[in-house]
C-alpha positions in Angstrom: -22.4 34.7 -20.9 -21.3 31.5 -22.0 -23.0 28.5 -21.0 -20.7 26.7 -19.4 -20.3 29.7 -17.2 -24.1 30.0 -16.1 -24.0 27.0 -13.4 -20.7 28.6 -11.8 -22.0 31.8 -11.4 -25.6 30.8 -10.6 -25.0 31.0 -6.7 -23.9 34.8 -6.4 -24.0 35.2 -2.7 -22.6 31.4 -2.4 -19.6 32.2 -4.1 -19.2 35.8 -2.5 -19.2 33.9 1.2 -17.1 31.0 -0.3 -14.1 33.3 -1.6 -14.7 35.5 1.4 -14.1 32.4 3.7 -10.9 31.7 2.0 -9.0 34.6 3.9 -9.6 33.2 7.5 -9.9 29.7 6.6 -6.4 29.6 4.9 -5.0 32.1 7.3 -5.1 30.1 10.4 -3.1 27.7 8.4 -0.6 30.3 7.0 -0.1 31.1 10.7 0.7 27.8 11.9 2.8 26.3 8.7 5.7 28.0 9.9 5.4 26.3 13.2 4.9 22.7 12.3 6.1 22.6 8.6 8.6 24.4 6.2 7.4 24.6 2.6 9.5 25.1 -0.1 8.4 26.6 -3.5 11.3 27.1 -5.2 10.4 28.6 -8.7 7.4 30.4 -10.6 6.6 26.8 -12.2 6.0 25.4 -8.7 3.7 28.4 -8.1 2.0 27.3 -11.2 1.7 23.9 -10.0 0.2 24.7 -6.8 -2.2 27.5 -7.8 -3.4 26.1 -11.4 -2.4 22.7 -12.2 -2.6 20.9 -8.4 -6.5 22.1 -7.9 -7.6 20.8 -11.6 -5.7 17.3 -11.0 -7.5 17.0 -7.4 -10.7 18.3 -8.4 -10.8 15.8 -11.3 -9.8 13.0 -9.2 -11.7 13.8 -5.9 -14.8 15.7 -7.4 -15.4 14.3 -11.0 -14.2 11.0 -10.2 -14.3 9.8 -6.4 -17.5 12.1 -5.0 -19.2 11.2 -8.5 -18.5 7.7 -8.3 -20.0 7.6 -4.6 -23.1 9.9 -5.5 -24.2 7.6 -8.2 -24.1 4.7 -5.6 -25.8 6.7 -2.5 -27.7 9.9 -2.4 -27.8 10.0 1.4 -27.3 13.0 3.0 -25.9 14.0 7.0 -27.6 17.3 7.2 -26.7 19.4 4.3 -23.7 17.4 3.3 -23.6 14.5 1.2 -22.5 11.1 2.2 -20.4 11.2 -0.7 -19.1 14.4 -0.2 -18.2 13.8 3.4 -16.0 10.2 2.4 -14.9 12.2 -0.6 -13.5 15.4 1.7 -11.9 12.7 4.0 -10.3 10.9 1.8 -9.0 14.1 0.0 -7.6 15.4 3.5 -5.9 11.7 4.2 -3.9 12.2 1.0 -2.4 15.3 2.1 -0.8 13.3 4.7 1.6 12.7 2.3 4.3 16.0 3.2 1.9 17.6 5.4 1.5 17.1 9.5 -1.5 15.5 10.1 -3.3 18.5 11.7 -2.6 20.5 8.3 -4.1 17.4 6.6 -7.0 17.2 8.7 -7.7 21.1 8.5 -8.1 20.2 4.5 -11.7 18.2 5.3 -13.7 22.0 5.6 -12.5 23.5 2.5 -12.7 20.1 0.8 -16.4 19.8 1.8 -16.9 23.3 0.3 -15.5 22.1 -2.9 -17.8 19.3 -3.0 -20.7 21.3 -2.4 -19.9 23.3 -5.5 -19.4 20.2 -7.4 -22.7 19.0 -6.3 -24.8 22.2 -7.3 -23.9 22.0 -10.6 -22.3 18.6 -11.3 -19.6 20.5 -13.3 -16.0 20.9 -12.4 -15.5 24.5 -13.0 -16.5 25.9 -9.7 -14.5 23.7 -7.6 -11.8 23.9 -9.7 -11.9 28.1 -9.6 -12.5 27.9 -5.5 -9.6 25.5 -5.1 -7.0 27.6 -6.8 -8.8 30.6 -5.0 -7.9 29.0 -1.9 -4.6 27.9 -2.5 -3.4 31.4 -4.0 -5.0 32.7 -0.8 -3.0 30.4 1.4 0.2 31.6 -0.7 -0.4 35.1 -0.5 -1.2 35.0 3.4 2.1 32.7 4.3 4.2 35.2 2.7 2.1 38.2 4.2 2.7 36.7 7.6 6.5 36.4 7.3 6.3 32.7 6.6 9.3 31.0 4.6 10.1 32.5 1.4 8.0 31.5 -1.5 10.4 32.7 -4.0 14.5 32.0 -4.0 
């Protein structure tokens, strides 16, 4: 196994739980989305962005940048969550207010805390990027499965 993959795969049970949690977590969002917001993904390129590019960019900025910067200044914890992860997750959710309803954006705190936990366990971006991509893909799949807005023209 390549050295870079070891930290990402070291917590096997945590990975299983995190991926399994994607379905109910994003299922609620997918169910309420058509009621409060009408997203449009008009092309394969937009789907590529949503599942691959956006998770990569967001995790580089929020985990590798902001959360890491906070961790270097304050190692305090509130229970199992570091203050750095908590603050980074609140800012992550607040940034989702651009183009999303407030309740939908606020719901982003929970997955963000999970992405931050994975970042802190290995201090590498691979885990949070993969997990974020899984959550975004699950959201799109569930949104389509429950009859939400068409994802493709």
